[in-house]
VOGU-3710 file (C-alpha; in Angstrom, 3 decimals, decimal comma):
1> mtaqtepafa> 70,125/66,946/89,502  70,620/62,801/89,033  72,476/61,961/92,088  75,468/59,729/91,391  75,614/56,358/93,679  78,386/57,801/95,376  79,847/61,344/95,580  82,584/62,185/93,107  84,908/64,039/95,356  86,480/62,531/98,510
11> irgviegfyg> 86,653/65,636/100,038  83,824/68,260/100,342  83,972/70,755/102,647  84,357/74,524/103,785  87,075/76,457/105,055  86,837/79,015/107,521  90,001/80,830/106,412  88,812/84,178/105,637  90,537/87,819/106,682  88,113/89,529/109,256
21> rpwsdsqrle> 85,685/89,097/112,180  85,362/84,681/112,958  82,338/83,118/112,524  80,765/82,513/116,044  80,644/79,253/117,630  77,082/79,112/117,637  77,114/79,917/113,439  79,750/77,107/113,365  77,658/74,558/114,841  74,865/75,342/112,800
31> liefvaargm> 77,069/75,405/109,517  78,598/71,757/110,435  74,731/70,610/110,630  74,031/72,666/107,414  76,569/71,190/105,346  76,162/67,705/106,651  72,467/67,814/105,600  73,299/68,521/102,014  76,254/65,748/101,500  79,510/67,951/102,580
41> ntfvyapkgd> 82,106/65,793/104,855  84,541/68,216/105,955  84,975/71,426/108,106  88,483/73,213/108,177  88,532/75,282/111,109  91,139/78,006/110,041  90,213/81,534/111,012  92,638/83,741/110,609  90,981/86,157/113,539  91,863/83,443/116,358
51> plvrerwrep> 95,142/84,573/117,470  95,671/80,924/118,789  95,399/79,604/115,161  97,822/82,340/113,951  99,694/85,222/116,037  99,278/83,027/119,093  100,319/79,553/117,586  102,657/78,341/120,433  99,497/79,190/123,036  97,772/75,685/124,027
61> ylgdelvrlk> 94,024/75,849/124,295  92,893/76,612/127,794  89,932/76,684/129,899  86,596/78,253/127,563  89,261/78,036/124,573  89,042/74,532/124,640  86,166/73,778/126,075  84,418/75,720/122,741  86,523/73,978/120,512  85,633/70,244/121,906
71> alvdqcrthg> 82,014/71,461/121,099  83,076/71,880/117,591  84,708/68,505/117,222  81,456/66,939/118,992  79,115/68,516/116,413  81,460/67,566/113,732  81,448/63,681/115,164  77,504/63,543/115,338  77,054/64,953/111,862  79,518/62,420/109,950
81> vdfvyclspg> 82,059/66,042/109,030  85,753/65,392/109,715  87,013/68,008/111,946  90,463/69,621/110,091  92,139/71,515/112,590  94,962/74,032/111,112  97,805/76,471/112,341  99,379/78,956/110,613  102,863/79,599/112,233  104,505/80,990/109,105
91> lsieyssaad> 105,199/84,618/109,983  107,028/83,710/113,213  108,298/80,312/113,358  112,115/79,474/113,427  112,398/76,772/111,323  115,711/75,531/112,811  114,033/75,789/116,026  114,120/72,318/117,704  111,596/74,378/120,457  109,451/75,708/117,683
101> raalcakydt> 108,743/72,319/116,168  108,327/71,205/119,805  106,030/73,758/120,256  103,684/73,217/117,111  103,373/69,374/117,494  102,753/69,989/121,284  100,002/72,036/119,856  98,537/69,632/117,793  98,362/67,101/120,347  96,267/69,487/122,084
111> vaalgvdrfg> 93,700/69,126/119,940  94,405/65,518/119,040  93,461/65,195/122,766  89,595/65,942/121,624  89,457/63,327/119,201  90,854/65,102/116,438  92,725/63,282/113,785  92,987/65,888/110,732  95,356/68,575/110,916  95,951/71,791/108,323
121> lllddipsel> 99,582/73,386/108,195  99,226/76,629/106,775  102,208/78,265/105,162  100,270/80,974/102,667  100,630/84,669/103,037  103,699/84,579/104,832  107,353/85,780/103,656  109,064/84,311/100,695  112,316/84,035/102,262  113,691/82,752/105,182
131> qhpadqaafv> 113,734/85,435/107,796  115,973/84,281/110,805  119,412/83,977/110,532  119,590/80,651/111,651  117,272/79,274/108,911  119,518/80,777/106,731  122,111/79,299/107,769  120,371/75,550/108,056  118,475/75,783/104,807  119,397/76,649/101,357
141> dlveahrali> 116,057/78,215/100,582  112,036/78,312/101,927  111,081/75,236/100,183  114,164/72,988/102,251  113,060/74,775/104,977  109,122/73,339/104,576  109,598/70,309/103,544  111,781/69,587/106,267  109,095/71,178/108,976  106,095/69,558/107,055
151> gsvfthlgha> 108,244/65,730/107,373  108,891/66,566/110,912  104,867/67,505/111,885  104,203/64,421/109,814  106,332/61,954/111,186  104,887/63,287/114,684  101,386/62,901/114,069  101,711/59,315/113,381  100,797/57,955/109,672  97,318/57,288/110,780
161> aglivcptvy> 96,902/60,635/110,831  96,020/63,208/108,110  97,702/66,053/106,874  97,368/68,923/104,782  99,354/71,695/103,852  98,597/75,102/102,356  102,013/75,834/100,622  103,472/79,346/100,116  102,998/79,186/96,631  99,625/78,273/96,559
171> wgygdedyit> 98,639/79,493/93,033  99,382/79,213/89,651  99,782/76,616/86,693  100,875/73,980/89,131  104,336/73,285/88,106  106,296/76,223/89,213  109,720/75,520/90,771  108,174/75,842/94,504  105,560/73,407/94,297  107,500/71,034/92,478
181> rlghgidpri> 110,389/70,393/94,674  107,969/70,518/97,883  105,551/67,587/96,379  108,823/65,458/95,495  110,334/66,166/98,827  107,085/65,340/100,947  105,352/61,959/101,931  103,032/61,137/99,127  100,388/60,990/101,835  100,376/64,420/102,563
191> dlfwsgraic> 97,579/66,630/100,780  98,488/70,049/99,321  95,791/72,903/99,157  95,719/74,832/95,682  93,288/77,742/94,786  94,174/77,419/90,685  95,176/79,911/87,959  94,666/82,657/90,451  94,266/83,294/94,333  90,812/83,463/93,315
201> satldladaa> 90,387/81,512/90,163  87,790/82,368/87,554  87,949/78,478/86,208  89,178/75,069/87,739  90,146/73,222/85,138  91,084/69,352/84,608  94,431/69,771/82,519  95,549/72,143/85,334  94,368/69,892/87,927  96,413/67,050/86,065
211> lfarsalrpv> 99,212/69,317/85,658  99,009/69,900/88,963  98,869/65,747/90,275  102,265/65,213/87,265  104,003/67,764/89,178  103,251/67,708/92,806  103,419/63,525/92,999  99,668/64,081/94,367  96,273/64,805/93,503  95,202/68,445/94,269
221> tywdnypvnd> 92,926/69,790/97,488  91,494/72,703/95,993  91,008/75,602/98,720  88,739/77,549/96,362  88,416/80,992/97,263  84,914/81,538/96,799  82,537/82,744/98,126  85,115/84,670/100,304  84,911/88,382/99,630  87,764/89,474/102,277
231> vamghelhig> 90,482/92,165/101,645  89,666/93,966/98,552  86,581/92,245/97,547  85,388/93,630/100,780  82,560/96,062/98,704  81,410/92,566/96,711  78,630/90,152/97,644  79,602/86,638/96,753  75,807/85,029/96,622  75,968/83,387/92,389
241> pyqgrdrhly> 75,716/80,106/91,697  79,277/78,159/91,996  80,335/77,388/88,171  83,239/77,685/86,151  84,688/74,012/87,518  85,069/71,376/85,171  82,794/68,594/85,611  85,509/66,145/85,472  87,752/67,667/88,029  87,396/64,583/90,554
251> rfatgviang> 89,842/62,595/88,006  92,690/64,749/89,513  91,467/66,427/92,761  90,868/64,679/96,310  88,047/67,316/96,650  87,114/71,029/97,254  87,002/73,079/100,468  85,425/76,276/100,142  86,245/79,386/101,782  83,635/81,459/103,131
261> melfesskia> 82,418/85,067/103,418  82,425/86,756/107,201  78,959/87,119/106,010  77,510/83,985/107,611  74,138/83,393/106,402  75,037/85,027/102,761  77,674/82,059/102,759  75,042/79,434/103,059  73,855/79,896/99,636  76,816/79,695/97,745
271> fatiadylsa> 78,009/76,657/100,198  74,907/74,965/99,001  75,375/75,246/95,499  79,231/73,369/95,928  77,432/70,824/97,875  75,172/70,042/94,683  78,536/70,214/92,312  80,441/68,155/94,732  78,103/65,204/95,217  77,590/65,319/91,395
281> pehydpeesw> 79,595/67,104/89,281  78,584/65,424/85,895  75,150/66,236/86,308  75,279/69,651/87,874  73,535/72,482/86,581  74,356/75,923/88,161  71,129/77,794/87,555  69,209/74,908/89,054  71,346/74,647/91,817  71,133/78,309/92,665
291> kralrdvvgd> 67,440/78,239/92,612  67,198/75,759/94,947  69,700/77,358/97,078  67,982/80,794/97,274  64,638/79,162/98,379  66,584/76,896/100,846  68,664/80,088/102,686  65,948/82,808/102,412  62,615/80,918/101,866  59,794/80,453/99,967
301> ddyaayslfa> 57,910/83,461/101,044  61,104/86,057/100,362  62,355/83,940/97,541  60,674/86,558/94,950  61,920/89,727/96,302  65,295/87,981/97,160  65,752/86,653/93,522  65,087/90,473/92,287  68,148/91,814/94,658  70,666/88,450/93,860
311> dtvrssclsa> 70,386/88,753/90,282  71,761/92,159/90,778  74,379/90,976/92,701  76,187/88,183/90,897  79,390/89,441/89,804  82,381/87,768/91,016  85,660/86,275/90,114  83,519/83,447/88,870  81,265/85,211/86,841  81,856/89,232/84,878
321> edapaltral> 77,733/88,944/84,381  76,332/92,230/85,506  72,807/92,387/86,249  71,450/90,231/83,623  68,205/91,022/83,757  68,518/94,359/84,059  71,393/94,835/81,496  68,657/93,573/79,034  65,931/96,128/80,611  68,155/98,767/79,967
331> nafaydyrfg> 68,936/97,764/76,534  65,479/97,375/75,348  64,374/101,130/76,891  67,443/102,655/75,308  66,627/101,466/71,846  62,995/101,939/72,311  63,374/105,584/73,789  65,542/106,605/70,576  64,031/105,023/68,216  60,756/103,818/69,078
341> dpqhaaavls> 57,876/104,597/71,284  59,620/107,080/74,242  56,436/107,077/76,363  56,411/103,111/76,030  60,077/102,726/76,716  59,479/104,844/80,083  56,270/102,699/81,273  58,216/99,818/80,617  61,615/100,559/82,673  58,913/101,982/85,618
351> dvarqmreaa> 57,265/98,994/86,137  60,929/97,490/86,583  62,100/100,323/88,394  58,943/99,483/90,821  59,491/95,822/91,028  62,992/96,322/92,193  61,598/99,329/94,931  59,197/96,949/96,047  61,527/93,827/96,779  64,056/96,215/98,493
361> dhlldgpvsn> 61,426/97,424/100,788  60,016/94,238/101,760  63,306/92,871/102,569  64,811/96,022/104,489  61,493/96,836/106,039  59,086/93,863/105,982  58,724/90,512/107,542  61,167/88,179/106,869  62,136/84,241/107,410  65,788/84,845/107,406
371> ralieearpw> 66,349/88,155/109,034  70,062/87,591/110,016  70,472/87,383/106,000  69,185/90,660/105,399  70,848/92,504/107,927  74,297/91,081/107,159  73,394/92,156/103,456  71,879/95,526/104,587  74,703/97,474/102,699  74,136/96,003/99,888
381> vesfrlgada> 70,245/95,920/99,763  69,917/99,333/100,494  72,123/100,234/97,214  69,548/98,141/95,357  66,841/100,463/97,058  68,889/103,314/95,723  69,482/101,708/92,377  65,723/101,188/92,172  64,443/104,855/92,910  67,447/105,890/90,228
391> lariaelaad> 65,636/104,174/87,516  62,527/105,245/88,589  63,871/108,514/87,838  65,304/108,552/84,742  61,619/106,614/83,513  59,983/109,913/84,930  62,508/112,068/83,060  62,025/110,303/79,926  57,995/110,214/80,055  58,160/113,690/80,083
401> arlesdgpve> 60,763/114,085/77,666  63,099/115,775/80,087  65,606/113,223/80,487  68,399/115,041/78,278  67,791/118,378/79,567  67,345/117,578/83,160  68,745/114,662/83,544  72,501/116,135/84,033  71,011/117,987/87,270  68,765/115,645/88,396
411> ligyltafrt> 70,205/112,189/88,379  73,774/113,285/89,557  72,857/113,150/93,279  71,997/109,247/92,699  75,480/108,717/91,232  77,288/110,404/93,947  75,369/108,317/96,794  75,526/104,971/94,715  79,485/105,824/94,589  79,744/106,861/98,000
421> anrrvfgdll> 77,934/103,780/99,456  80,665/101,658/97,202  78,597/98,565/97,250  78,722/96,244/94,197  75,409/96,173/92,891  74,400/96,092/89,628  78,191/95,874/88,806  79,044/98,593/86,865  75,759/98,925/84,562  73,811/101,311/86,920
431> dmtladlttd> 77,413/103,564/87,297  77,965/103,794/83,837  74,146/104,595/82,650  74,213/107,349/85,162  77,188/108,417/84,154  76,439/108,812/80,730  72,989/110,295/81,620  74,928/113,470/83,641  78,321/113,841/81,429  77,098/118,060/82,252
441> qtdqtdktdq> 77,882/117,321/85,619  80,837/114,852/85,895  84,043/115,072/84,735  84,320/111,432/82,666  88,235/112,023/82,687  88,484/111,947/86,395  86,951/108,605/86,587  88,922/105,615/88,377  89,223/101,631/86,899  86,948/101,016/89,483
451> yarpeslapp> 84,087/102,193/87,101  85,928/101,274/83,687  84,437/98,141/81,782  85,388/96,903/78,289  83,437/99,062/75,643  81,315/95,656/74,708  80,204/94,949/78,031  78,960/98,500/78,735  74,985/99,301/78,636  74,234/101,640/75,141
461> klstakeas> 74,804/105,083/75,483  70,879/106,677/74,787  72,483/109,216/72,005  73,903/106,145/70,125  71,539/102,848/70,830  71,084/102,056/67,346  74,903/102,026/66,412  75,918/100,174/69,761  73,211/97,150/69,532
//
């Protein structure tokens, strides 16, 4: 990667904004140092699991709560990182209530006294219509209420303070009625979060950023929902490289704030690649950045073993690629077994399975540099080891010319265990391979959409490998 004189994006950071158990204070302190060392300059505090941010937003920070918050602020100051403190009052606030607006501003004042001058007002994941009768009488609709609230907060904080808002409509094309009217009705110095075409966007495109800027009358600040894996994505492990982001995105965007996973150590891998992109997007190479990030977080001694595992959990909203190395291996096995040398096919697959099993054993049972990383990802690594065992058994059966005759009975246990674990490892590749080999033991019509994949992405069936290839 060729470094640029100045980072392309003004805002380069991470947000603790996921649903689930919040990071610990010690983890936050560590992360601030981690991202600062890689050129990031912003840490956004917005954990959904902190009741004083969301459910109990009216209550002030007192005692130990205030002390721990000050420690984060001080850590950011030490490392040259902007601390952005957020509140999420939208579930209960009465927009027309002077008392509620005063309570909101008073909460910001408590944090401002710690030396904070950047704040977030998060209005995401709340009812899309006015709930309180008083609000329904005072405002035409939610947009008007939000414009009034945002204006009140911005005026109270003072123009020297920075304010960023997450709107209720925070994803789409960028020219939706809500976002257009909101942008036209608030001070242009207020930043707006946006997540792109989707809540978790496969791409962030320059044309979309330009459309948002024209519609909202300000450049976009992306709240990028990667590597976050909360809610329905909990069975996925998002440790693949940052990709699908236009290399000229900075022309219409102030920056990117990446939402992390509850899995703290694992999040660092993606964060490191995101930092590379944000520093020099025009020269960013996802694969090279990923290799550096893995060595950085995993450690040199464990890099080889972890890389084998990591290649089987690449799929996410950013990438539909499922275990590319194993895909190539299974394609070659299927063809060679059917139309070439079955013994050679079995030997090659056996070697692939052996390498995976040795990597899994090392990560799970051997000495590793970053034990916390492995422990939080243990369910995925265990599924990786189970998959290696299944591949080894496929190879044994193939070597004995018993794959078709005994495979349906001997492999069904692997398929059942793999599905029961419910961790997305190997994408859909191993599931579909085992399902194909156990058709006599499973009712294929009962398979759910979770296991469905476009035919073009499925591994070739052993009985039709030549046609599939």
